[in-house]
N, C-alpha and C positions, 0 to 999 in steps of 0.2 A: 498485413500486421502492418500497422504504424509505431514507430516509437516516438517519444517526445519527453525533454525533457524544457518544462515549459521555463518562461515565454518561447512559444515556437515560433523556429525561424521559418519553418516549412508551412503551408497552408492545411496541408492533411492534419497537421497536429493539432492537438487540443480537443474541446468536448464540440459536437457540432453546433452547440448554440454558444462556442465562444467565452464561455462563461469562465474559463481557466485562464486564458491568457495575462492576467494578472499575478500569479500564482508560481515565483521560482521555484518555489522550494517542491512543487507538484510534479512526480511523473507518471506520467499513462503512456501503456500502450495500447492499441486497438488491436483486436481478434477476429477474426471470422467464425470463431466459437460459439455455442449459445453461452448464457451465463451457468446453465446447470452443467457444461462441458469444461468450462473454463475452471471451473470452482472447484470441480472434481482434479483437474491437471495440476491445477496450484496445490492442493490439498498432498499431492505425489510431489510436486518439484520442492516443499517445503521440507519435507520427509527427507529426501533424498540430498539435501544440502545441508543436514544437521540443523535443522529450526523444527522448531513443533506447533502445532498448533495449539493454542490455548482455549480460544473462543471462538466460535462464527455467529456473527448475530444475523437474522434474517430480518433486513429494516422495514422491508414490506410487512413480513408477517406480523412483528412485532408493532407499528403503527396501527393495523388493521384490529389489534388484541384493544387497543386504545381508544378506538373508536375515528380512526384517522384512514382515510382513504388514499392511498397513494398508489399510480398505474406503474413505476417504475420498479423493475427487479435490484436489489443491492443486497449483496453479502458483505459483511465484512468480517474479515480474518485477522482475529489477533494471534500476530506470530511472534516469537521468542528462540534467543539462543541463550540459556539459563549463563554459560558460562561469561559471553557477552555481557548480557545483565549484570552479573557480579562485577566483573570489572568498573561499568560506570557508576553502578551504586554506591562502591567502595568510594568513590572521588568525589560523590556528589547525590546524596538521597533525593535533592529535589527533584532529580530525574526521574525520579518513580513516578512522576506525573506525568511523563513523556511517553512509559511503558504500557503496555509491550509494542512493537511495532504492529503498525495495521497496514493491510493490503485488503482495500475494497475491489469488488467485481460487480460493476453495474451495467445496465442498458440505458443507455441514452440516444435519443435521435438515429433509432436502429441499429444502432451499434452497440457491441458488447467492449467494454473498458477495464482496465487494470488498473489499479493505480495504490498511489503510496506518497505520502510526504518523506521528503528526504532526511534520512537520521543525520545527515553532515549538517543541514539545517537548522534540524530541531535540537539535537546537542549544542549547537552553536549560539543557540538561544542560552545556554547556561554560561558562557562564557569561562568555559575550563579547558585550554588548552590542551590537557592531557590527554580529554577525551576523542582528541581530533583523529589519532589514528583507528580506535575502536570504532569509531561511527565511521570513517570510509570504510575498515573490513564490514560491519554490518550493509551499509550501503551497497557495495558491490554485490553482497550475496544477495540482498535482496532483490535488486536488480537482475540480477541472472534469475533470481525465483520466478519471477515475473516473466522475461524474457521467455524463460522454460515453459510455462504455463499457456501463454499466449501461442508458442509454436505449433 
């Protein structure tokens, strides 16, 4: 298991193709689990941490339905903690464009990766200092969820 907050300081971090190196708001964690096993563990970790899975998008299946062949497994989980979402939306409804939080589980270069955009970075775009504490709390939990799922 390799944990990274990009840009990586450790050469083991990031994507095997090096595509994530310029995205400081991206958090990735590799695991020896399959995509299917990591997804099941993620589902359990989300619930154990009092978040909910709102939707799971199977990107490979969705693209196939549109006639696009895509060889990589990729599941995108939309997760939310309603009380935290309410706090940020009461401050700025524009934040709804960044909700719910997403956690991707995908295969790349023979590895399974769990990844998310850091909530502190996303909410920072809105320049509402009052949201910083909520963003930090959500981020701490999301990273914990990913770590538990990868473990």
